[in-house]
ZALO-605352 format. One line per field, with one value per residue: residue number from 1; x, y, z of N, C-alpha, C in turn. Coordinates in steps of 0.2 Angstrom, whole numbers, plus 5000, padded with zeros to 4 digits. Atoms other than C-alpha are relative to their C-alpha. Layout:
<nodes>
num	(NUM ...) $
n_px	(X ...) $
n_py	(Y ...) $
n_pz	(Z ...) $
ca_px	(X ...) $
ca_py	(Y ...) $
ca_pz	(Z ...) $
c_px	(X ...) $
c_py	(Y ...) $
c_pz	(Z ...) $
</nodes>
This chain:
<nodes>
num	(1 2 3 4 5 6 7 8 9 10 11 12 13 14 15 16 17 18 19 20 21 22 23 24 25 26 27 28 29 30 31 32 33 34 35 36 37 38 39 40 41 42 43 44 45 46 47 48 49 50 51 52 53 54 55 56 57 58 59 60 61 62 63 64 65 66 67 68 69 70 71 72 73 74 75 76 77 78 79 80 81 82 83 84 85 86 87 88 89 90 91 92 93 94 95 96 97 98 99 100 101 102 103 104 105 106 107 108 109 110 111 112 113 114 115 116 117 118 119 120 121 122 123 124 125 126 127 128 129 130 131 132 133 134 135 136 137 138 139 140 141 142 143 144 145 146 147 148 149 150 151 152 153 154 155 156 157 158 159 160 161 162 163 164 165 166 167 168 169 170 171 172 173 174 175 176 177 178 179 180 181 182 183 184 185 186 187 188 189 190 191 192 193 194 195 196 197 198 199 200 201 202 203 204 205 206 207 208 209 210 211 212 213 214 215 216 217 218 219 220 221 222 223 224 225 226 227 228 229 230 231 232 233 234 235 236 237 238 239 240 241 242 243 244 245 246 247 248 249 250 251 252 253 254 255 256 257 258 259 260 261 262 263 264 265 266 267 268 269 270 271 272 273 274 275 276 277 278 279 280 281 282 283 284 285 286 287 288 289 290 291 292 293 294 295 296 297 298 299 300 301 302 303 304 305 306 307 308 309 310 311 312 313 314 315 316 317 318 319 320 321 322 323 324 325 326 327 328 329) $
n_px	(4995 5001 5005 5007 5003 5001 5006 5003 4997 5004 5003 4996 5003 4996 4999 4995 4997 5000 4995 5002 4994 5000 4998 4994 4999 4999 5006 5002 5004 5005 5004 5006 5003 4999 4995 5002 5007 5003 4998 4998 4994 4996 5003 5004 4997 5005 4999 5000 5001 5007 5001 5003 5006 5003 4996 5000 5006 5001 4995 4993 4999 4997 4993 4995 5000 4996 4993 4997 4998 4994 4995 4999 4997 4993 4997 5000 4995 4993 4998 4999 4994 4994 4995 4998 5003 5006 4999 5007 5000 5001 5006 5006 5001 5001 5007 5004 5000 5002 5007 5003 5005 5006 5003 5003 5007 5005 5003 5005 5005 5004 5004 5006 5004 5004 5004 5002 4999 5004 4999 4994 4996 5001 4998 4993 5000 5001 4994 4994 5000 4996 4993 4997 4999 4994 4994 4998 4997 4993 4996 5000 4998 4993 4995 4993 5001 5002 4994 4997 5004 5000 4993 5001 5005 4996 4995 5002 4998 4993 5000 5001 5004 5004 5006 5004 4997 5001 5007 5001 4997 5005 5005 4999 5000 5007 5004 4998 5002 5008 5002 4998 4993 4997 5004 4996 5002 5006 5005 5001 5004 5008 5003 5000 5006 5005 5000 5002 5008 5002 5000 5005 5007 5001 5002 5007 5004 5001 5004 5007 5003 5002 5006 5006 5002 5003 5006 5005 5002 5007 5003 5007 5004 5004 4997 5002 4997 4994 5002 4995 4994 4999 5000 4994 5000 5004 4997 4995 5003 5002 4994 4997 5004 4999 4993 5001 5005 5006 5003 5007 5000 4995 4996 4996 4995 4998 4994 4996 5002 5006 5006 5000 5001 5006 5004 5001 5004 5005 5006 5004 4998 4999 4994 4994 4999 4997 4993 4996 4999 4995 4993 4998 5000 4997 4996 5003 5006 4998 4997 4993 4998 5001 4993 4999 4995 4993 4998 4999 4994 4994 4999 4996 4993 4996 4999 4994 4994 4998 4998 4994 4995 4999 5005 5007 5005 4997 4999 4994 4994 5000 5000 4993 4997 5004 4999 5003 4995 5003 5008 5003 5000) $
n_py	(5005 5002 5005 4997 4997 5005 5004 4989 4996 5000 4993 4995 4995 4994 4995 5001 5007 5004 5005 5007 5005 5005 5007 5001 4995 4993 4996 4997 4994 5001 4994 5001 4994 4995 5003 5002 5000 5006 5004 5006 5000 5001 5006 4998 5000 5003 5007 5005 4996 4999 4994 4994 4999 4993 4996 5002 4998 5004 4998 5003 5007 5000 4998 5004 5007 4999 4999 5006 5004 4997 5002 5008 5002 4998 5004 5007 4999 5000 5007 5003 4997 5001 5004 5005 5007 5000 5003 5000 4993 4994 5001 5002 4996 4993 4999 4999 4993 4995 4998 4998 4995 5003 5004 4996 4997 5005 5003 4995 4999 5006 5000 4995 5002 5006 4999 4994 4997 4995 4999 4998 5006 5004 4997 5002 5007 5002 4997 5003 5007 5002 4997 5005 5006 4999 4999 5007 5004 4997 5003 5007 5002 4997 5006 5000 5002 5007 5004 5001 5004 5007 5003 5001 5006 5006 5002 5000 5006 4999 4994 5002 4995 5002 5002 4994 4997 5004 4999 4994 5001 5004 4995 4995 5003 5002 4994 4998 5005 5000 4993 5000 4997 5004 4999 4996 4992 4999 5002 4995 4994 5001 5001 4994 4997 5004 4999 4993 5001 5004 4996 4995 5003 5002 4994 4998 5005 4998 4994 5001 5004 4996 4995 5004 5002 4994 4998 5005 5000 5001 4995 5002 4994 5003 5004 5007 5005 5003 5004 5005 4997 4998 4993 4998 5001 4995 4994 5000 4999 4993 4996 5001 4996 4993 4998 5000 4994 5003 5000 5003 5006 5004 5002 5006 5001 5007 5003 5003 5007 5001 5000 4994 5002 4999 5004 5005 4997 4996 5004 4998 5004 4995 4996 5005 5001 4994 4999 5005 4998 4994 5002 5004 4997 4993 4997 5003 4997 4995 4994 5000 5005 5007 5003 5006 4999 5000 5007 5003 4998 5002 5008 5001 4998 5005 5006 4998 5000 5007 5003 4997 5003 5007 5003 5002 4995 4996 5003 5004 4995 4997 5005 5003 4998 5002 5007 5005 5001 5001 5000 5007 5002) $
n_pz	(5002 5007 5000 4998 5006 5005 4998 5000 5009 5003 5001 4998 4996 5000 4995 4995 5000 4993 5001 5000 4998 5004 4997 4997 4994 5003 5001 5006 4999 5004 4999 4997 5001 4995 4995 4993 5000 5001 4995 5002 5003 4994 4996 4994 4994 4995 4998 5005 5006 5002 5004 4997 5004 4999 5004 5007 5004 5006 5005 4999 5002 5007 5001 4996 5004 5006 4997 4997 5006 5003 4996 5001 5006 5000 4996 5004 5006 4997 4998 5006 5003 4996 5004 4996 5001 4995 4994 4996 4997 5004 5005 4997 4994 5003 5002 4994 4997 5005 5001 4993 5000 5003 4996 4995 5002 5003 4995 4998 5006 5000 4994 5001 5006 4998 4994 4999 5006 5002 5007 5001 4999 5005 5006 5000 5000 5007 5003 4999 5001 5006 4999 4996 5004 5004 4996 4998 5006 5001 4995 5001 5007 5001 5002 4996 4993 4999 5001 4993 4996 5002 4998 4993 4999 5002 4995 4993 4996 4999 4996 4993 4997 4995 5003 5002 5005 5006 5003 5004 5007 5004 5001 5005 5007 5002 5002 5007 5005 5001 5003 5007 5001 5006 5006 5004 4999 5003 4995 4995 5002 5001 4993 4996 5001 4997 4993 4999 5001 4994 4994 5001 4999 4993 4996 5002 4998 4993 4999 5002 4996 4994 5002 5002 4994 4997 5003 4999 4993 5000 4997 4998 4998 4995 4995 4999 5005 4997 4994 4999 4998 4993 5000 5002 5007 5003 5000 5005 5007 5000 5000 5007 5004 4999 5003 5007 5001 5000 4993 5000 5003 4997 5006 4999 5005 5002 4997 5006 5000 5004 4995 4995 4993 4998 5003 4995 4994 5003 5000 5006 5005 5006 4999 5000 5007 5003 4997 5003 5007 5000 4999 5006 5006 4998 5005 5006 5001 5005 4998 4999 4995 5001 5001 5005 5006 4997 4998 5006 5003 4996 5001 5007 4999 4996 5005 5005 4996 4999 5007 5002 4995 5001 4996 5004 4998 4995 4994 5000 4998 4994 4994 4999 4994 4995 4997 5005 5005 5007 5000 4999 4992) $
ca_px	(4750 4751 4740 4726 4724 4725 4711 4699 4708 4738 4733 4742 4739 4743 4746 4756 4765 4764 4778 4775 4786 4792 4796 4814 4812 4815 4802 4793 4784 4767 4757 4741 4727 4731 4746 4741 4722 4719 4719 4724 4741 4748 4746 4732 4738 4723 4724 4728 4728 4709 4704 4700 4683 4678 4691 4688 4676 4669 4681 4696 4694 4697 4713 4720 4715 4723 4739 4740 4739 4752 4763 4761 4765 4781 4786 4782 4792 4807 4806 4804 4819 4831 4847 4851 4847 4829 4829 4814 4819 4821 4806 4793 4796 4797 4780 4773 4778 4772 4755 4753 4744 4732 4729 4725 4712 4704 4701 4691 4683 4677 4670 4660 4654 4648 4640 4637 4637 4630 4628 4645 4654 4645 4650 4668 4666 4661 4675 4689 4684 4691 4707 4710 4708 4721 4732 4732 4735 4750 4757 4752 4755 4772 4784 4800 4792 4784 4801 4808 4794 4795 4814 4811 4797 4809 4822 4811 4817 4835 4831 4827 4813 4803 4785 4777 4789 4788 4769 4771 4782 4768 4755 4763 4767 4749 4742 4753 4749 4730 4730 4738 4756 4761 4749 4756 4756 4742 4731 4736 4730 4713 4712 4716 4701 4690 4696 4692 4674 4672 4677 4665 4650 4653 4653 4637 4629 4632 4625 4610 4606 4606 4595 4583 4582 4578 4565 4556 4554 4536 4525 4509 4496 4485 4492 4481 4490 4505 4496 4509 4523 4529 4527 4545 4544 4530 4539 4554 4543 4535 4552 4558 4543 4546 4564 4557 4544 4530 4522 4507 4513 4524 4539 4547 4564 4571 4585 4599 4591 4578 4567 4563 4563 4546 4538 4538 4528 4516 4498 4490 4492 4491 4505 4516 4514 4518 4533 4539 4536 4545 4560 4560 4558 4568 4580 4569 4557 4565 4573 4590 4591 4587 4602 4598 4607 4622 4622 4621 4635 4646 4643 4649 4664 4669 4667 4679 4691 4691 4693 4708 4716 4714 4699 4682 4672 4674 4670 4684 4696 4689 4689 4708 4712 4697 4695 4683 4696 4684 4665 4663 4667) $
ca_py	(4147 4138 4123 4133 4143 4129 4120 4137 4138 4201 4217 4233 4247 4265 4280 4272 4256 4242 4230 4212 4198 4186 4167 4170 4184 4199 4212 4218 4235 4232 4248 4250 4263 4270 4265 4256 4258 4240 4228 4213 4220 4216 4200 4202 4207 4199 4182 4168 4181 4182 4194 4212 4211 4228 4236 4227 4234 4226 4237 4229 4212 4215 4225 4213 4197 4205 4210 4193 4184 4196 4192 4173 4172 4182 4171 4155 4161 4164 4146 4140 4151 4146 4140 4129 4110 4107 4102 4099 4116 4127 4120 4112 4122 4138 4134 4131 4148 4157 4166 4172 4187 4178 4165 4178 4187 4172 4164 4180 4182 4164 4165 4181 4175 4159 4166 4184 4189 4204 4211 4219 4203 4193 4204 4202 4184 4182 4194 4185 4167 4166 4176 4164 4149 4157 4161 4142 4136 4148 4139 4121 4121 4130 4118 4123 4122 4105 4099 4103 4095 4079 4078 4079 4066 4054 4055 4054 4037 4043 4059 4050 4062 4061 4054 4072 4078 4063 4065 4083 4077 4065 4079 4092 4080 4073 4091 4095 4079 4080 4099 4094 4098 4084 4090 4098 4117 4116 4106 4117 4132 4124 4118 4135 4142 4128 4130 4149 4145 4132 4144 4158 4146 4139 4156 4161 4145 4149 4166 4161 4147 4159 4172 4158 4152 4169 4173 4156 4159 4154 4169 4166 4179 4168 4162 4147 4140 4138 4127 4116 4128 4133 4151 4153 4147 4159 4173 4169 4169 4185 4193 4186 4194 4211 4211 4209 4224 4212 4217 4207 4192 4177 4171 4153 4155 4140 4130 4123 4106 4099 4094 4109 4107 4114 4101 4089 4101 4110 4102 4111 4099 4114 4124 4108 4106 4124 4124 4107 4114 4130 4121 4108 4120 4135 4137 4130 4144 4153 4170 4175 4164 4148 4137 4124 4132 4135 4117 4111 4121 4117 4098 4100 4110 4098 4083 4092 4095 4077 4071 4083 4076 4058 4053 4045 4058 4072 4061 4049 4064 4072 4056 4053 4062 4055 4039 4031 4033 4028 4031 4012 4012) $
ca_pz	(4443 4426 4431 4439 4423 4411 4421 4421 4401 4375 4379 4381 4394 4394 4406 4420 4425 4438 4442 4439 4447 4434 4436 4439 4452 4440 4436 4421 4419 4412 4408 4417 4416 4433 4444 4460 4456 4452 4467 4457 4452 4470 4481 4494 4511 4519 4528 4516 4502 4502 4488 4494 4487 4495 4484 4468 4455 4439 4429 4437 4430 4411 4412 4425 4415 4399 4409 4417 4400 4393 4408 4407 4389 4392 4406 4396 4381 4392 4398 4380 4374 4388 4380 4394 4393 4400 4418 4430 4439 4424 4414 4425 4441 4431 4423 4440 4445 4429 4427 4446 4441 4429 4442 4455 4445 4437 4454 4459 4442 4442 4459 4455 4438 4446 4462 4460 4442 4433 4415 4416 4422 4409 4395 4401 4403 4384 4379 4387 4385 4367 4373 4387 4375 4364 4378 4384 4366 4364 4379 4376 4357 4359 4349 4358 4375 4372 4366 4383 4392 4382 4385 4403 4402 4392 4405 4420 4426 4425 4435 4451 4456 4471 4468 4468 4456 4445 4444 4439 4424 4419 4422 4411 4397 4397 4396 4381 4372 4375 4370 4353 4355 4342 4329 4313 4312 4300 4312 4326 4317 4314 4332 4339 4330 4336 4354 4353 4347 4360 4374 4366 4365 4383 4390 4380 4385 4404 4402 4392 4404 4419 4410 4404 4422 4429 4416 4419 4438 4442 4446 4457 4460 4472 4488 4489 4474 4485 4498 4506 4508 4525 4531 4529 4511 4507 4514 4503 4488 4493 4495 4478 4470 4478 4472 4455 4457 4459 4476 4481 4472 4475 4464 4465 4457 4448 4456 4445 4445 4434 4449 4460 4479 4481 4470 4485 4496 4484 4486 4471 4456 4443 4452 4453 4434 4430 4441 4433 4415 4419 4425 4411 4397 4405 4390 4376 4373 4358 4358 4363 4378 4370 4372 4359 4344 4356 4362 4344 4338 4353 4351 4332 4337 4350 4338 4326 4340 4345 4327 4325 4341 4336 4346 4340 4350 4363 4377 4373 4374 4389 4400 4397 4413 4423 4433 4420 4407 4392 4388 4389 4408) $
c_px	(4997 4994 4993 4997 4998 4993 4994 4998 4998 4997 5006 4997 5004 4999 5005 5003 5000 5005 4997 5006 5000 5002 5007 5002 5001 4993 4999 4995 4994 4995 4993 4996 5001 5004 4997 4992 4997 5002 5004 5008 5005 4997 4996 5004 4995 5002 4999 4999 4993 5000 4997 4994 4997 5004 5000 4993 5000 5005 5007 5002 5003 5007 5005 5000 5005 5008 5003 5001 5007 5007 5002 5003 5008 5004 5001 5005 5007 5002 5002 5007 5006 5005 5003 4996 4994 5001 4993 5000 4999 4994 4994 4998 4998 4993 4995 4999 4997 4992 4997 4995 4993 4996 4996 4994 4995 4997 4994 4995 4995 4995 4994 4996 4996 4995 4997 5001 4996 5001 5007 5005 4999 5003 5008 5002 5000 5006 5006 5000 5004 5008 5003 5001 5006 5006 5003 5003 5007 5005 5001 5002 5007 5005 5006 4998 4998 5007 5004 4997 5001 5007 5000 4996 5004 5005 4998 5002 5008 5001 4999 4996 4996 4993 4996 5002 4999 4993 4999 5003 4994 4994 5001 5000 4993 4996 5002 4998 4993 4998 5002 5007 5004 4997 5005 4998 4994 4994 5000 4997 4993 4998 5000 4993 4994 5000 4997 4992 4997 4999 4994 4993 4999 4998 4993 4995 4998 4996 4993 4996 4998 4994 4994 4997 4996 4994 4995 4998 4992 4997 4993 4997 4995 5003 4998 5003 5007 4999 5006 5006 5000 4999 5007 5001 4996 5003 5006 4997 4997 5006 5003 4996 5001 5006 4999 4995 4993 4996 4993 5000 5005 5004 5004 5006 5002 5007 5004 5000 4994 4994 5001 4998 4993 4995 4997 4995 4993 4994 4996 5003 5002 5007 5006 5002 5003 5007 5005 5001 5005 5007 5002 5001 5004 5004 4998 4994 5001 5003 5007 5003 4999 5006 5001 5004 5007 5002 5002 5006 5006 5001 5004 5007 5004 5001 5006 5006 5003 5003 5007 5006 5001 4995 4993 4995 5003 5000 5006 5006 4999 5001 5007 5003 4995 5000 4997 5004 4997 4992 4997 5000 4995) $
c_py	(4997 4995 5002 5003 4996 4996 5005 4998 5004 5007 5005 5006 5006 5004 4998 4993 4997 4995 4993 4995 4994 4993 5000 5006 5007 5003 5003 5006 4999 5006 4998 5007 5005 4996 4999 5000 4993 4995 4994 5001 4999 4994 5003 5000 4997 4992 4995 5003 5000 5006 5006 5002 5007 5005 4999 5002 4996 5002 4998 4994 5000 5002 4995 4993 5001 5000 4993 4995 5002 4998 4993 4998 5002 4996 4993 5000 5000 4993 4997 5002 4999 4995 4994 4993 5000 4996 5001 5007 5005 5000 4999 5005 5007 5001 5000 5007 5006 5001 5002 5005 4998 4996 5004 5003 4995 4996 5005 5000 4994 4999 5005 4998 4994 5001 5006 5005 5006 5002 5002 4994 4995 5002 4999 4993 4997 5003 4996 4993 4998 5002 4995 4993 5001 5000 4993 4997 5003 4997 4992 4997 5003 4994 5000 4998 4993 4996 4999 4996 4993 4997 4998 4993 4993 4998 5000 4995 5002 5006 4999 5005 4997 4999 5006 5003 4996 5000 5006 4999 4997 5005 5004 4997 4998 5006 5002 4996 5001 5007 5000 5002 4996 5001 5004 5007 5001 4998 5004 5006 4999 4999 5006 5004 4996 5001 5007 5000 4996 5004 5006 4997 4997 5006 5003 4995 5001 5006 4999 4995 5004 5005 4996 4998 5006 5002 4995 4999 5000 5006 4998 5006 4998 4996 4993 4995 4998 4996 4995 5002 5003 5008 5003 5000 5005 5007 5001 5002 5007 5005 5000 5004 5007 5002 5001 5006 4997 4999 4997 4993 4995 4997 4994 5000 4993 4999 4997 4993 5000 4999 5005 4997 5000 4995 4994 5002 5003 4995 5001 4997 5005 5004 4995 5000 5006 5001 4994 5002 5006 4998 4995 5003 5007 5003 4998 5004 5005 5006 5000 4996 4993 4997 4995 5001 5000 4993 4996 5001 4998 4993 4999 5002 4995 4993 5001 5000 4993 4996 5003 4997 4992 4996 4999 5005 5004 4997 4996 5004 5003 4995 4997 5002 4998 4993 4995 4998 5000 5001 4993 4999 5004) $
c_pz	(4993 5000 5001 4994 4995 5001 5000 4994 5002 5000 5002 5004 5000 5007 5005 5000 5006 4999 5001 5001 4995 5003 5003 5005 4997 4999 4993 5001 4995 5001 5002 5000 5006 5005 5007 5001 5000 5005 4998 4998 5006 5004 5005 5006 5005 5002 4994 4993 4997 4996 5003 4996 5001 4996 4993 4997 4994 4995 5001 4997 4993 4999 5004 4997 4994 5002 5002 4994 4997 5004 5000 4994 5000 5004 4997 4994 5002 5002 4993 4997 5004 4996 5004 4999 5005 5006 5003 5003 4995 4995 5004 5006 4998 4997 5006 5003 4995 5001 5007 4999 4997 5005 5006 4998 4998 5006 5003 4995 5000 5005 4999 4995 5002 5006 5000 4994 4998 4993 4998 5000 4994 4993 5000 4999 4992 4996 5001 4999 4994 5001 5004 4997 4996 5004 5002 4994 4998 5005 4998 4993 4998 4998 5004 5007 5001 4999 5007 5005 4998 5001 5007 5001 4998 5005 5007 5005 5002 5006 5008 5004 5005 4997 4998 4994 4993 4997 4996 4993 4996 4999 4994 4993 4997 4998 4993 4995 4999 4997 4992 4998 4994 4994 4995 5001 4997 5004 5006 4999 5000 5007 5004 4999 5003 5008 5002 5000 5005 5006 4999 5001 5007 5004 4998 5003 5008 5001 4998 5005 5007 4998 4999 5007 5004 4997 5001 5007 5000 5004 5002 5003 5006 5005 5001 4995 5003 5006 5001 5002 5007 5000 4998 4992 4996 5001 4995 4993 4999 4999 4993 4995 5001 4997 4993 4998 5000 5007 4999 4997 5003 4994 5003 4995 4999 5003 4994 5000 4996 5005 5005 5007 5002 4997 5005 5005 4997 5000 4994 4994 4994 5001 4999 4992 4997 5002 4996 4993 5000 5001 4994 4994 5001 4994 4993 4998 4994 5003 5001 5005 4999 4999 4995 4994 5003 5001 4993 4997 5004 4999 4993 5001 5004 4997 4996 5004 5002 4994 4999 5005 5000 5004 4997 5002 5006 5007 5001 5002 5007 5006 5000 5007 5006 5002 4995 4995 4993 5001 5002 5008 5004) $
</nodes>
């Protein structure tokens, strides 16, 4: 669905074709590398449409994402080009129904890259990040589409919508405005470039941080240095070492927090210091996984985005949809 993908935030395929359901119930034929071989090209038949992970391979994600973006853009353009006057049903409901394939694949992809990623998925993540940003901009910066959304927004009091539908009108209008729908075409072009770089840098940061954390895990050769840990914790550390080919040693992997859980139980001061330093400096050791250059550029890009959108800083823009509202709060 449209909202799921924009919150997340173009390709052609050969050989065969797969049917894709459009927002109006019709079908389009999108080429695919092999008809029926990609599990994402049809809704899951499992309870609650749980993805069939036993059938999904790493190679299925990229073609499904690209096909999903292509499908969504076609659906959205059809909404924008609708010659009928804009209504809640033919514009906002249609947007809600758009992008079902992209939503389906991105839910699974985000789950995998967040919990069980691998080098192949990381490569796909960095490749599609700017494409997904461009896809979102093609929708939210679409002049004709925004005109329809704004017309509905201005007429919302007259439409006598139920509360849920009225909120949806507000939501979509806010999303378009915050994305830059009111900018000049020149500013939109500049913003699109910044958004693509933002997405690329964000994906790179995520992968750098993961690699840096894995590389910074504490390796211990003497069990006495782990005094204070329970037998279960020692066994887990030994298994972590074995999985890395370090038989006879112990490894304490870093958790995604600055303070590591084992710090409160280790009685050896030197070991605690090593673990703390490993966690504190995990992505600040130079090399390809040092996140500092990425962070610096990302901050610069986001400052430029905020300025284009009329905000003093990125935080002021990002908090527009949050309870705090402003950085001062």
